[in-house]
ROGULO-296488 format. One record per residue (C-alpha): residue in one letter; x, y, z. Coordinates in nm, 2 decimals. Example, Ala and Ser with C-alpha at 12.3 -4.5 7.8 and 13.67 -1.06 7.14 Angstrom:
2
+------+--------+--------+--------+
| code |     c1 |     c2 |     c3 |
+------+--------+--------+--------+
|    A |   1.23 |  -0.45 |   0.78 |
|    S |   1.37 |  -0.11 |   0.71 |
+------+--------+--------+--------+
end
This chain:
228
+------+--------+--------+--------+
| code |     c1 |     c2 |     c3 |
+------+--------+--------+--------+
|    M |  -1.07 |  -2.25 |  -7.39 |
|    N |  -0.91 |  -2.50 |  -7.10 |
|    K |  -0.73 |  -2.28 |  -6.89 |
|    I |  -0.81 |  -1.98 |  -6.65 |
|    T |  -0.54 |  -1.75 |  -6.52 |
|    I |  -0.62 |  -1.59 |  -6.19 |
|    L |  -0.39 |  -1.29 |  -6.09 |
|    I |  -0.36 |  -1.20 |  -5.78 |
|    P |  -0.25 |  -0.83 |  -5.71 |
|    V |  -0.01 |  -0.86 |  -5.33 |
|    Y |   0.08 |  -0.56 |  -5.08 |
|    N |   0.06 |  -0.63 |  -4.71 |
|    E |  -0.16 |  -0.87 |  -4.72 |
|    L |   0.00 |  -1.08 |  -4.46 |
|    N |  -0.31 |  -1.21 |  -4.25 |
|    T |  -0.58 |  -1.28 |  -4.55 |
|    L |  -0.27 |  -1.44 |  -4.82 |
|    E |  -0.32 |  -1.80 |  -4.79 |
|    Q |  -0.67 |  -1.75 |  -4.65 |
|    I |  -0.73 |  -1.58 |  -5.02 |
|    L |  -0.53 |  -1.90 |  -5.15 |
|    Q |  -0.77 |  -2.16 |  -5.00 |
|    K |  -1.07 |  -2.02 |  -5.14 |
|    V |  -0.94 |  -1.95 |  -5.53 |
|    E |  -0.79 |  -2.33 |  -5.49 |
|    K |  -1.20 |  -2.43 |  -5.39 |
|    A |  -1.39 |  -2.28 |  -5.65 |
|    N |  -1.47 |  -2.44 |  -5.89 |
|    F |  -1.40 |  -2.19 |  -6.24 |
|    C |  -1.62 |  -2.39 |  -6.48 |
|    G |  -1.39 |  -2.67 |  -6.43 |
|    L |  -1.15 |  -2.42 |  -6.63 |
|    E |  -0.78 |  -2.53 |  -6.50 |
|    K |  -0.65 |  -2.27 |  -6.33 |
|    E |  -0.32 |  -2.06 |  -6.31 |
|    I |  -0.25 |  -1.84 |  -6.03 |
|    I |  -0.02 |  -1.59 |  -6.03 |
|    L |   0.08 |  -1.36 |  -5.72 |
|    I |   0.22 |  -1.00 |  -5.83 |
|    D |   0.37 |  -0.87 |  -5.53 |
|    D |   0.35 |  -0.55 |  -5.49 |
|    Y |   0.67 |  -0.48 |  -5.29 |
|    S |   0.49 |  -0.63 |  -4.94 |
|    T |   0.68 |  -0.49 |  -4.67 |
|    D |   0.51 |  -0.67 |  -4.35 |
|    G |   0.60 |  -1.02 |  -4.40 |
|    T |   0.36 |  -1.16 |  -4.71 |
|    R |   0.70 |  -1.25 |  -4.90 |
|    D |   0.80 |  -1.46 |  -4.66 |
|    L |   0.49 |  -1.68 |  -4.76 |
|    Y |   0.61 |  -1.75 |  -5.08 |
|    S |   0.85 |  -2.01 |  -5.03 |
|    K |   0.63 |  -2.25 |  -4.94 |
|    L |   0.34 |  -2.18 |  -5.17 |
|    P |   0.30 |  -2.40 |  -5.56 |
|    Y |   0.24 |  -2.03 |  -5.74 |
|    K |   0.41 |  -1.86 |  -5.97 |
|    V |   0.50 |  -1.51 |  -5.80 |
|    L |   0.60 |  -1.18 |  -5.98 |
|    Y |   0.83 |  -0.92 |  -5.76 |
|    H |   0.77 |  -0.55 |  -5.77 |
|    D |   1.13 |  -0.35 |  -5.62 |
|    Y |   0.95 |  -0.07 |  -5.52 |
|    N |   0.53 |  -0.01 |  -5.42 |
|    Q |   0.40 |   0.09 |  -5.76 |
|    G |   0.06 |   0.01 |  -5.72 |
|    K |  -0.28 |  -0.21 |  -5.80 |
|    G |  -0.24 |  -0.08 |  -6.16 |
|    A |   0.08 |  -0.18 |  -6.27 |
|    A |   0.12 |  -0.49 |  -6.07 |
|    L |  -0.20 |  -0.58 |  -6.31 |
|    R |  -0.05 |  -0.48 |  -6.60 |
|    T |   0.30 |  -0.66 |  -6.49 |
|    G |   0.06 |  -1.01 |  -6.44 |
|    F |  -0.10 |  -0.98 |  -6.77 |
|    K |   0.22 |  -1.00 |  -6.94 |
|    E |   0.27 |  -1.36 |  -6.81 |
|    A |  -0.06 |  -1.49 |  -6.69 |
|    T |  -0.14 |  -1.79 |  -7.04 |
|    G |  -0.49 |  -1.82 |  -6.99 |
|    D |  -0.75 |  -1.87 |  -7.23 |
|    I |  -0.99 |  -1.64 |  -7.00 |
|    I |  -0.83 |  -1.37 |  -6.75 |
|    V |  -0.97 |  -1.26 |  -6.36 |
|    I |  -0.88 |  -1.05 |  -6.10 |
|    Q |  -0.87 |  -1.16 |  -5.76 |
|    D |  -0.81 |  -0.91 |  -5.45 |
|    A |  -0.55 |  -1.09 |  -5.20 |
|    D |  -0.85 |  -0.99 |  -4.91 |
|    L |  -1.15 |  -1.17 |  -4.80 |
|    E |  -1.40 |  -0.88 |  -4.94 |
|    Y |  -1.41 |  -1.12 |  -5.25 |
|    D |  -1.60 |  -1.43 |  -5.26 |
|    P |  -1.36 |  -1.62 |  -5.51 |
|    V |  -1.71 |  -1.91 |  -5.60 |
|    D |  -1.91 |  -1.63 |  -5.70 |
|    Y |  -1.66 |  -1.56 |  -6.07 |
|    E |  -1.81 |  -1.86 |  -6.19 |
|    P |  -2.12 |  -1.70 |  -6.39 |
|    L |  -1.88 |  -1.44 |  -6.51 |
|    V |  -1.68 |  -1.70 |  -6.64 |
|    K |  -1.98 |  -1.87 |  -6.77 |
|    L |  -2.07 |  -1.58 |  -6.97 |
|    I |  -1.72 |  -1.57 |  -7.12 |
|    L |  -1.75 |  -1.98 |  -7.23 |
|    D |  -2.08 |  -1.94 |  -7.35 |
|    G |  -1.95 |  -1.72 |  -7.61 |
|    K |  -2.17 |  -1.41 |  -7.49 |
|    A |  -1.98 |  -1.22 |  -7.34 |
|    D |  -1.60 |  -1.07 |  -7.40 |
|    V |  -1.59 |  -0.89 |  -7.10 |
|    C |  -1.74 |  -0.94 |  -6.76 |
|    Y |  -1.79 |  -0.72 |  -6.40 |
|    G |  -1.93 |  -0.89 |  -6.11 |
|    S |  -2.19 |  -0.61 |  -5.93 |
|    R |  -2.19 |  -0.53 |  -5.61 |
|    L |  -2.47 |  -0.30 |  -5.62 |
|    S |  -2.74 |  -0.51 |  -5.86 |
|    G |  -2.85 |  -0.71 |  -5.58 |
|    G |  -2.98 |  -1.04 |  -5.51 |
|    K |  -2.59 |  -1.10 |  -5.32 |
|    P |  -2.50 |  -1.02 |  -4.92 |
|    T |  -2.37 |  -0.75 |  -4.93 |
|    R |  -2.22 |  -0.63 |  -4.61 |
|    S |  -2.32 |  -0.21 |  -4.55 |
|    F |  -2.03 |   0.07 |  -4.77 |
|    M |  -1.91 |   0.38 |  -4.60 |
|    F |  -2.17 |   0.56 |  -4.72 |
|    H |  -1.90 |   0.82 |  -4.88 |
|    H |  -1.75 |   0.51 |  -5.07 |
|    L |  -2.15 |   0.43 |  -5.21 |
|    L |  -2.18 |   0.77 |  -5.28 |
|    G |  -1.81 |   0.76 |  -5.52 |
|    N |  -1.91 |   0.44 |  -5.64 |
|    K |  -2.22 |   0.54 |  -5.75 |
|    F |  -2.12 |   0.82 |  -5.90 |
|    L |  -1.79 |   0.69 |  -6.09 |
|    S |  -2.05 |   0.41 |  -6.25 |
|    F |  -2.27 |   0.72 |  -6.32 |
|    L |  -2.01 |   0.89 |  -6.44 |
|    T |  -1.91 |   0.62 |  -6.67 |
|    N |  -2.23 |   0.54 |  -6.78 |
|    L |  -2.30 |   0.93 |  -6.88 |
|    L |  -1.94 |   0.93 |  -7.16 |
|    Y |  -1.95 |   0.57 |  -7.29 |
|    G |  -2.31 |   0.51 |  -7.38 |
|    A |  -2.31 |   0.19 |  -7.09 |
|    T |  -2.57 |   0.08 |  -6.85 |
|    L |  -2.32 |  -0.02 |  -6.59 |
|    T |  -2.42 |  -0.04 |  -6.17 |
|    D |  -2.06 |  -0.11 |  -6.04 |
|    M |  -1.83 |   0.05 |  -6.27 |
|    E |  -1.54 |  -0.01 |  -5.98 |
|    T |  -1.54 |  -0.34 |  -5.85 |
|    C |  -1.25 |  -0.61 |  -5.88 |
|    Y |  -1.40 |  -0.86 |  -6.00 |
|    K |  -1.29 |  -0.88 |  -6.38 |
|    A |  -1.33 |  -1.19 |  -6.61 |
|    F |  -1.21 |  -1.08 |  -7.00 |
|    K |  -1.14 |  -1.30 |  -7.34 |
|    A |  -0.76 |  -1.31 |  -7.27 |
|    D |  -0.67 |  -1.22 |  -7.69 |
|    F |  -0.96 |  -0.93 |  -7.59 |
|    I |  -0.80 |  -0.82 |  -7.31 |
|    K |  -0.41 |  -0.80 |  -7.42 |
|    G |  -0.43 |  -0.59 |  -7.69 |
|    I |  -0.54 |  -0.34 |  -7.44 |
|    E |  -0.19 |  -0.11 |  -7.28 |
|    I |  -0.25 |  -0.01 |  -6.93 |
|    K |  -0.16 |   0.33 |  -6.81 |
|    S |  -0.28 |   0.32 |  -6.53 |
|    N |  -0.05 |   0.27 |  -6.20 |
|    R |  -0.29 |   0.23 |  -5.90 |
|    F |  -0.64 |   0.20 |  -5.85 |
|    D |  -0.74 |   0.43 |  -6.16 |
|    F |  -0.66 |   0.08 |  -6.35 |
|    E |  -1.05 |   0.05 |  -6.28 |
|    P |  -1.21 |   0.35 |  -6.51 |
|    E |  -0.89 |   0.30 |  -6.74 |
|    I |  -0.97 |  -0.01 |  -6.84 |
|    T |  -1.39 |  -0.01 |  -6.88 |
|    A |  -1.29 |   0.30 |  -7.07 |
|    K |  -1.07 |   0.10 |  -7.26 |
|    V |  -1.32 |  -0.17 |  -7.32 |
|    L |  -1.64 |   0.00 |  -7.40 |
|    K |  -1.44 |   0.15 |  -7.66 |
|    R |  -1.36 |  -0.15 |  -7.84 |
|    G |  -1.69 |  -0.24 |  -7.81 |
|    A |  -1.65 |  -0.46 |  -7.57 |
|    R |  -1.93 |  -0.76 |  -7.53 |
|    L |  -2.04 |  -0.67 |  -7.16 |
|    Y |  -2.22 |  -0.83 |  -6.87 |
|    E |  -2.24 |  -0.72 |  -6.52 |
|    V |  -2.35 |  -0.99 |  -6.23 |
|    P |  -2.44 |  -0.97 |  -5.90 |
|    I |  -2.17 |  -1.07 |  -5.63 |
|    S |  -2.14 |  -1.07 |  -5.25 |
|    Y |  -1.90 |  -0.80 |  -5.12 |
|    Y |  -1.76 |  -0.82 |  -4.75 |
|    G |  -1.57 |  -0.49 |  -4.77 |
|    R |  -1.36 |  -0.41 |  -4.47 |
|    E |  -1.36 |  -0.08 |  -4.33 |
|    F |  -1.05 |   0.11 |  -4.34 |
|    S |  -0.91 |   0.02 |  -3.95 |
|    E |  -0.91 |  -0.38 |  -4.16 |
|    G |  -0.68 |  -0.22 |  -4.39 |
|    K |  -0.83 |  -0.09 |  -4.67 |
|    K |  -0.60 |   0.08 |  -4.90 |
|    I |  -0.85 |   0.30 |  -5.12 |
|    T |  -0.93 |   0.67 |  -5.09 |
|    W |  -1.11 |   0.98 |  -5.18 |
|    R |  -0.77 |   1.06 |  -5.29 |
|    D |  -0.89 |   0.77 |  -5.58 |
|    G |  -1.26 |   0.89 |  -5.67 |
|    I |  -1.04 |   1.19 |  -5.81 |
|    H |  -0.81 |   0.99 |  -5.99 |
|    A |  -1.11 |   0.77 |  -6.11 |
|    V |  -1.30 |   1.14 |  -6.26 |
|    I |  -0.99 |   1.26 |  -6.43 |
|    A |  -0.87 |   0.84 |  -6.60 |
|    L |  -1.26 |   0.87 |  -6.72 |
|    I |  -1.23 |   1.18 |  -6.90 |
|    K |  -0.86 |   1.19 |  -7.03 |
|    Y |  -0.95 |   0.82 |  -7.22 |
|    K |  -1.35 |   0.93 |  -7.31 |
|    F |  -1.06 |   1.21 |  -7.60 |
|    T |  -0.73 |   0.95 |  -7.58 |
|    D |  -0.57 |   0.65 |  -7.55 |
+------+--------+--------+--------+
end
């Protein structure tokens, strides 16, 4: 393995995109060659004006479809041996990816999640209802799929490319997280968790996920238990 693809779905992140790209560039990712792919999900805040001065591959959606749809587009274009997901805001620090990637490089994991809830790393206080929602969704995942995850909804997910590319992603929005978790668990993935830092945003700072996404996550977890 010599290349890693970092997929960055982008929707109206004018204020943070350049900062997170600087952090991605500085992060080591176990010394692998980096392929950075931006998927713009029809940003309307001026974010698209930045791309002409950035040296990265940019994929464009003609209308807003959601994070899952953006990642589906990105997975098709990724050429790395390992694929990771990076949000375009500043909630997650790319330096935390190295231990996740190392588990895959060492042949121990097919998939590795970065957990915000397993302790040992700086974590900004969650909004209370988001914390309860995250814990409930992880509990439901474990109950349905016989797992022991602490943070199913985390953004930080690292995949062996040949493993993830064999999975069809159907979800368009934030229900990508439960869908992909359900499908990797049903396929017997060697899935590990590693503690990561979390610098969460409030809605006033641009956070987009809502309680409605939690309902869709529950539906997805139950749906993909019995279908593919």
